[in-house]
Gaussian input, Z-matrix of N, CA and C with variables (Angstrom, degrees):
# hf/3-21g

backbone

0 1
 N
 C     1     B1
 C     2     B2     1     A1
 N     3     B3     2     A2     1     D1
 C     4     B4     3     A3     2     D2
 C     5     B5     4     A4     3     D3
 N     6     B6     5     A5     4     D4
 C     7     B7     6     A6     5     D5
 C     8     B8     7     A7     6     D6
 N     9     B9     8     A8     7     D7
 C    10    B10     9     A9     8     D8
 C    11    B11    10    A10     9     D9
 N    12    B12    11    A11    10    D10
 C    13    B13    12    A12    11    D11
 C    14    B14    13    A13    12    D12
 N    15    B15    14    A14    13    D13
 C    16    B16    15    A15    14    D14
 C    17    B17    16    A16    15    D15
 N    18    B18    17    A17    16    D16
 C    19    B19    18    A18    17    D17
 C    20    B20    19    A19    18    D18
 N    21    B21    20    A20    19    D19
 C    22    B22    21    A21    20    D20
 C    23    B23    22    A22    21    D21
 N    24    B24    23    A23    22    D22
 C    25    B25    24    A24    23    D23
 C    26    B26    25    A25    24    D24
 N    27    B27    26    A26    25    D25
 C    28    B28    27    A27    26    D26
 C    29    B29    28    A28    27    D27
 N    30    B30    29    A29    28    D28
 C    31    B31    30    A30    29    D29
 C    32    B32    31    A31    30    D30
 N    33    B33    32    A32    31    D31
 C    34    B34    33    A33    32    D32
 C    35    B35    34    A34    33    D33
 N    36    B36    35    A35    34    D34
 C    37    B37    36    A36    35    D35
 C    38    B38    37    A37    36    D36
 N    39    B39    38    A38    37    D37
 C    40    B40    39    A39    38    D38
 C    41    B41    40    A40    39    D39
 N    42    B42    41    A41    40    D40
 C    43    B43    42    A42    41    D41
 C    44    B44    43    A43    42    D42
 N    45    B45    44    A44    43    D43
 C    46    B46    45    A45    44    D44
 C    47    B47    46    A46    45    D45
 N    48    B48    47    A47    46    D46
 C    49    B49    48    A48    47    D47
 C    50    B50    49    A49    48    D48
 N    51    B51    50    A50    49    D49
 C    52    B52    51    A51    50    D50
 C    53    B53    52    A52    51    D51
 N    54    B54    53    A53    52    D52
 C    55    B55    54    A54    53    D53
 C    56    B56    55    A55    54    D54
 N    57    B57    56    A56    55    D55
 C    58    B58    57    A57    56    D56
 C    59    B59    58    A58    57    D57
 N    60    B60    59    A59    58    D58
 C    61    B61    60    A60    59    D59
 C    62    B62    61    A61    60    D60
 N    63    B63    62    A62    61    D61
 C    64    B64    63    A63    62    D62
 C    65    B65    64    A64    63    D63
 N    66    B66    65    A65    64    D64
 C    67    B67    66    A66    65    D65
 C    68    B68    67    A67    66    D66
 N    69    B69    68    A68    67    D67
 C    70    B70    69    A69    68    D68
 C    71    B71    70    A70    69    D69
 N    72    B72    71    A71    70    D70
 C    73    B73    72    A72    71    D71
 C    74    B74    73    A73    72    D72
 N    75    B75    74    A74    73    D73
 C    76    B76    75    A75    74    D74
 C    77    B77    76    A76    75    D75
 N    78    B78    77    A77    76    D76
 C    79    B79    78    A78    77    D77
 C    80    B80    79    A79    78    D78
 N    81    B81    80    A80    79    D79
 C    82    B82    81    A81    80    D80
 C    83    B83    82    A82    81    D81
 N    84    B84    83    A83    82    D82
 C    85    B85    84    A84    83    D83
 C    86    B86    85    A85    84    D84
 N    87    B87    86    A86    85    D85
 C    88    B88    87    A87    86    D86
 C    89    B89    88    A88    87    D87
 N    90    B90    89    A89    88    D88
 C    91    B91    90    A90    89    D89
 C    92    B92    91    A91    90    D90
 N    93    B93    92    A92    91    D91
 C    94    B94    93    A93    92    D92
 C    95    B95    94    A94    93    D93
 N    96    B96    95    A95    94    D94
 C    97    B97    96    A96    95    D95
 C    98    B98    97    A97    96    D96
 N    99    B99    98    A98    97    D97
 C   100   B100    99    A99    98    D98
 C   101   B101   100   A100    99    D99
 N   102   B102   101   A101   100   D100
 C   103   B103   102   A102   101   D101
 C   104   B104   103   A103   102   D102
 N   105   B105   104   A104   103   D103
 C   106   B106   105   A105   104   D104
 C   107   B107   106   A106   105   D105
 N   108   B108   107   A107   106   D106
 C   109   B109   108   A108   107   D107
 C   110   B110   109   A109   108   D108
 N   111   B111   110   A110   109   D109
 C   112   B112   111   A111   110   D110
 C   113   B113   112   A112   111   D111
 N   114   B114   113   A113   112   D112
 C   115   B115   114   A114   113   D113
 C   116   B116   115   A115   114   D114
 N   117   B117   116   A116   115   D115
 C   118   B118   117   A117   116   D116
 C   119   B119   118   A118   117   D117
 N   120   B120   119   A119   118   D118
 C   121   B121   120   A120   119   D119
 C   122   B122   121   A121   120   D120
 N   123   B123   122   A122   121   D121
 C   124   B124   123   A123   122   D122
 C   125   B125   124   A124   123   D123
 N   126   B126   125   A125   124   D124
 C   127   B127   126   A126   125   D125
 C   128   B128   127   A127   126   D126
 N   129   B129   128   A128   127   D127
 C   130   B130   129   A129   128   D128
 C   131   B131   130   A130   129   D129
 N   132   B132   131   A131   130   D130
 C   133   B133   132   A132   131   D131
 C   134   B134   133   A133   132   D132
 N   135   B135   134   A134   133   D133
 C   136   B136   135   A135   134   D134
 C   137   B137   136   A136   135   D135
 N   138   B138   137   A137   136   D136
 C   139   B139   138   A138   137   D137
 C   140   B140   139   A139   138   D138
 N   141   B141   140   A140   139   D139
 C   142   B142   141   A141   140   D140
 C   143   B143   142   A142   141   D141
 N   144   B144   143   A143   142   D142
 C   145   B145   144   A144   143   D143
 C   146   B146   145   A145   144   D144
 N   147   B147   146   A146   145   D145
 C   148   B148   147   A147   146   D146
 C   149   B149   148   A148   147   D147
 N   150   B150   149   A149   148   D148
 C   151   B151   150   A150   149   D149
 C   152   B152   151   A151   150   D150
 N   153   B153   152   A152   151   D151
 C   154   B154   153   A153   152   D152
 C   155   B155   154   A154   153   D153
 N   156   B156   155   A155   154   D154
 C   157   B157   156   A156   155   D155
 C   158   B158   157   A157   156   D156
 N   159   B159   158   A158   157   D157
 C   160   B160   159   A159   158   D158
 C   161   B161   160   A160   159   D159
 N   162   B162   161   A161   160   D160
 C   163   B163   162   A162   161   D161
 C   164   B164   163   A163   162   D162
 N   165   B165   164   A164   163   D163
 C   166   B166   165   A165   164   D164
 C   167   B167   166   A166   165   D165
 N   168   B168   167   A167   166   D166
 C   169   B169   168   A168   167   D167
 C   170   B170   169   A169   168   D168
 N   171   B171   170   A170   169   D169
 C   172   B172   171   A171   170   D170
 C   173   B173   172   A172   171   D171
 N   174   B174   173   A173   172   D172
 C   175   B175   174   A174   173   D173
 C   176   B176   175   A175   174   D174
 N   177   B177   176   A176   175   D175
 C   178   B178   177   A177   176   D176
 C   179   B179   178   A178   177   D177
 N   180   B180   179   A179   178   D178
 C   181   B181   180   A180   179   D179
 C   182   B182   181   A181   180   D180

   B1=1.4406
   B2=1.5354
   B3=1.3268
   B4=1.4550
   B5=1.5135
   B6=1.3200
   B7=1.4717
   B8=1.5405
   B9=1.3180
   B10=1.4661
   B11=1.5213
   B12=1.3231
   B13=1.4616
   B14=1.5300
   B15=1.3181
   B16=1.4653
   B17=1.5331
   B18=1.3320
   B19=1.4607
   B20=1.5262
   B21=1.3132
   B22=1.4668
   B23=1.5243
   B24=1.3109
   B25=1.4581
   B26=1.5274
   B27=1.3265
   B28=1.4619
   B29=1.5298
   B30=1.3159
   B31=1.4632
   B32=1.5226
   B33=1.3116
   B34=1.4660
   B35=1.5236
   B36=1.3180
   B37=1.4579
   B38=1.5253
   B39=1.3326
   B40=1.4661
   B41=1.5293
   B42=1.3299
   B43=1.4607
   B44=1.5259
   B45=1.3084
   B46=1.4624
   B47=1.5299
   B48=1.3319
   B49=1.4626
   B50=1.5285
   B51=1.3280
   B52=1.4609
   B53=1.5264
   B54=1.3420
   B55=1.4577
   B56=1.5208
   B57=1.3258
   B58=1.4522
   B59=1.5224
   B60=1.3524
   B61=1.4696
   B62=1.5231
   B63=1.3278
   B64=1.4695
   B65=1.5222
   B66=1.3225
   B67=1.4671
   B68=1.5279
   B69=1.3330
   B70=1.4626
   B71=1.5300
   B72=1.3248
   B73=1.4630
   B74=1.5339
   B75=1.3173
   B76=1.4684
   B77=1.5208
   B78=1.3274
   B79=1.4726
   B80=1.5263
   B81=1.3296
   B82=1.4671
   B83=1.5245
   B84=1.3210
   B85=1.4601
   B86=1.5250
   B87=1.3308
   B88=1.4631
   B89=1.5191
   B90=1.3285
   B91=1.4632
   B92=1.5213
   B93=1.3323
   B94=1.4578
   B95=1.5199
   B96=1.3201
   B97=1.4672
   B98=1.5207
   B99=1.3354
   B100=1.4628
   B101=1.5226
   B102=1.3376
   B103=1.4647
   B104=1.5277
   B105=1.3186
   B106=1.4650
   B107=1.5230
   B108=1.3311
   B109=1.4623
   B110=1.5213
   B111=1.3321
   B112=1.4714
   B113=1.5219
   B114=1.3278
   B115=1.4664
   B116=1.5250
   B117=1.3165
   B118=1.4656
   B119=1.5262
   B120=1.3249
   B121=1.4576
   B122=1.5193
   B123=1.3366
   B124=1.4664
   B125=1.5224
   B126=1.3196
   B127=1.4556
   B128=1.5347
   B129=1.3231
   B130=1.4673
   B131=1.5286
   B132=1.3258
   B133=1.4583
   B134=1.5124
   B135=1.3284
   B136=1.4599
   B137=1.5197
   B138=1.3212
   B139=1.4664
   B140=1.5261
   B141=1.3054
   B142=1.4617
   B143=1.5237
   B144=1.3269
   B145=1.4611
   B146=1.5284
   B147=1.3334
   B148=1.4637
   B149=1.5277
   B150=1.3295
   B151=1.4601
   B152=1.5279
   B153=1.3235
   B154=1.4635
   B155=1.5217
   B156=1.3378
   B157=1.4764
   B158=1.5280
   B159=1.3192
   B160=1.4550
   B161=1.5319
   B162=1.3148
   B163=1.4627
   B164=1.5216
   B165=1.3049
   B166=1.4688
   B167=1.5303
   B168=1.3180
   B169=1.4600
   B170=1.5253
   B171=1.3102
   B172=1.4691
   B173=1.5318
   B174=1.3306
   B175=1.4708
   B176=1.5246
   B177=1.3166
   B178=1.4602
   B179=1.5074
   B180=1.2942
   B181=1.4736
   B182=1.4953
   A1=107.76
   A2=115.98
   A3=120.16
   A4=112.03
   A5=116.07
   A6=119.38
   A7=113.10
   A8=117.10
   A9=119.66
   A10=110.36
   A11=116.90
   A12=121.46
   A13=109.86
   A14=116.25
   A15=120.23
   A16=110.28
   A17=116.37
   A18=120.82
   A19=110.75
   A20=117.20
   A21=121.08
   A22=111.35
   A23=116.49
   A24=120.66
   A25=110.86
   A26=116.26
   A27=120.60
   A28=110.92
   A29=117.14
   A30=120.91
   A31=109.51
   A32=116.71
   A33=120.63
   A34=111.01
   A35=116.91
   A36=121.36
   A37=110.82
   A38=116.89
   A39=120.75
   A40=111.20
   A41=117.31
   A42=120.16
   A43=112.06
   A44=116.53
   A45=118.78
   A46=111.35
   A47=117.83
   A48=122.28
   A49=112.15
   A50=116.67
   A51=120.93
   A52=110.10
   A53=115.65
   A54=121.17
   A55=106.31
   A56=116.61
   A57=121.46
   A58=109.75
   A59=117.30
   A60=119.62
   A61=111.44
   A62=114.73
   A63=120.33
   A64=109.48
   A65=116.28
   A66=122.12
   A67=111.66
   A68=117.28
   A69=121.41
   A70=111.11
   A71=116.14
   A72=120.27
   A73=110.72
   A74=116.78
   A75=120.92
   A76=110.18
   A77=116.82
   A78=121.05
   A79=110.03
   A80=116.91
   A81=121.52
   A82=111.10
   A83=117.44
   A84=121.00
   A85=111.81
   A86=116.80
   A87=120.23
   A88=110.72
   A89=117.32
   A90=121.02
   A91=111.35
   A92=117.16
   A93=120.13
   A94=110.84
   A95=117.18
   A96=121.09
   A97=110.53
   A98=117.26
   A99=120.75
   A100=110.36
   A101=117.73
   A102=121.48
   A103=110.84
   A104=117.67
   A105=120.60
   A106=110.45
   A107=117.68
   A108=120.84
   A109=111.46
   A110=117.28
   A111=120.85
   A112=110.11
   A113=117.41
   A114=120.98
   A115=110.83
   A116=117.14
   A117=120.56
   A118=110.37
   A119=117.53
   A120=121.06
   A121=112.05
   A122=116.72
   A123=120.24
   A124=111.14
   A125=117.28
   A126=121.60
   A127=111.03
   A128=116.30
   A129=120.37
   A130=110.46
   A131=117.56
   A132=121.02
   A133=112.03
   A134=116.71
   A135=120.98
   A136=112.06
   A137=116.07
   A138=119.29
   A139=111.13
   A140=116.81
   A141=120.98
   A142=110.36
   A143=116.76
   A144=121.35
   A145=110.82
   A146=116.70
   A147=121.29
   A148=111.15
   A149=116.58
   A150=119.19
   A151=111.93
   A152=117.83
   A153=120.95
   A154=109.79
   A155=116.82
   A156=120.81
   A157=110.53
   A158=116.39
   A159=121.17
   A160=110.85
   A161=116.40
   A162=120.50
   A163=110.86
   A164=117.55
   A165=120.79
   A166=110.95
   A167=116.43
   A168=120.59
   A169=111.21
   A170=116.67
   A171=120.56
   A172=111.75
   A173=116.34
   A174=119.98
   A175=112.45
   A176=116.27
   A177=120.40
   A178=114.53
   A179=118.67
   A180=121.78
   A181=109.77
   D1=130.58
   D2=-179.61
   D3=-70.21
   D4=160.88
   D5=-178.12
   D6=-62.86
   D7=-34.22
   D8=-179.90
   D9=-68.42
   D10=-44.39
   D11=179.66
   D12=-63.89
   D13=-41.48
   D14=178.91
   D15=-63.70
   D16=-44.21
   D17=178.58
   D18=-58.86
   D19=-48.16
   D20=-179.29
   D21=-63.60
   D22=-35.74
   D23=177.29
   D24=-65.08
   D25=-42.07
   D26=178.67
   D27=-67.64
   D28=-37.95
   D29=177.17
   D30=-61.17
   D31=-45.37
   D32=179.70
   D33=-61.57
   D34=-41.07
   D35=178.57
   D36=-62.43
   D37=-44.85
   D38=-179.59
   D39=-66.76
   D40=-39.41
   D41=179.36
   D42=-65.45
   D43=-28.04
   D44=178.50
   D45=-71.77
   D46=-17.93
   D47=179.54
   D48=-86.30
   D49=-14.07
   D50=-176.38
   D51=-69.08
   D52=137.41
   D53=174.76
   D54=-95.81
   D55=104.21
   D56=-176.81
   D57=-79.76
   D58=141.22
   D59=-179.61
   D60=-70.26
   D61=153.68
   D62=177.15
   D63=-73.39
   D64=160.22
   D65=-177.33
   D66=-57.51
   D67=-43.90
   D68=-178.98
   D69=-62.88
   D70=-38.91
   D71=179.27
   D72=-66.23
   D73=-40.19
   D74=178.11
   D75=-63.55
   D76=-43.64
   D77=179.75
   D78=-63.21
   D79=-45.52
   D80=-179.39
   D81=-61.09
   D82=-47.02
   D83=-178.82
   D84=-67.99
   D85=-36.05
   D86=177.33
   D87=-64.51
   D88=-43.50
   D89=177.03
   D90=-62.43
   D91=-38.77
   D92=177.64
   D93=-62.31
   D94=-43.08
   D95=179.13
   D96=-63.43
   D97=-43.02
   D98=179.97
   D99=-64.07
   D100=-45.53
   D101=-179.01
   D102=-63.43
   D103=-45.66
   D104=179.33
   D105=-64.18
   D106=-38.86
   D107=178.32
   D108=-63.66
   D109=-40.43
   D110=177.98
   D111=-65.20
   D112=-43.45
   D113=179.60
   D114=-61.73
   D115=-47.57
   D116=179.14
   D117=-63.73
   D118=-40.65
   D119=178.26
   D120=-61.67
   D121=-43.67
   D122=177.39
   D123=-64.26
   D124=-40.48
   D125=179.14
   D126=-62.63
   D127=-50.58
   D128=-179.78
   D129=-65.38
   D130=-40.61
   D131=176.86
   D132=-62.64
   D133=-40.05
   D134=176.91
   D135=-63.62
   D136=-44.26
   D137=176.65
   D138=-62.08
   D139=-42.03
   D140=178.48
   D141=-60.39
   D142=-45.30
   D143=179.61
   D144=-61.28
   D145=-46.19
   D146=-179.30
   D147=-62.77
   D148=-47.85
   D149=-178.25
   D150=-68.34
   D151=-32.74
   D152=176.31
   D153=-65.25
   D154=-45.91
   D155=178.22
   D156=-62.43
   D157=-44.08
   D158=-179.21
   D159=-62.08
   D160=-44.78
   D161=179.76
   D162=-66.24
   D163=-40.18
   D164=177.33
   D165=-62.44
   D166=-40.38
   D167=178.61
   D168=-66.29
   D169=-42.57
   D170=-179.04
   D171=-67.35
   D172=-36.32
   D173=-179.11
   D174=-85.43
   D175=-9.80
   D176=177.28
   D177=76.49
   D178=30.16
   D179=179.17
   D180=-101.38

């Protein structure tokens, strides 16, 4: 058996051992990632807006 065939066979064996998450769990975790990303984005955007305004005020523009 060639090394490539052996490698692919071992990959298939290892993938069969993986415990894949259920659909509901994937949806829940995806929503959590999206919500946290939006919160962090709003926070960073808010800081950017505040510091931009502050810098504009200090520089007189």
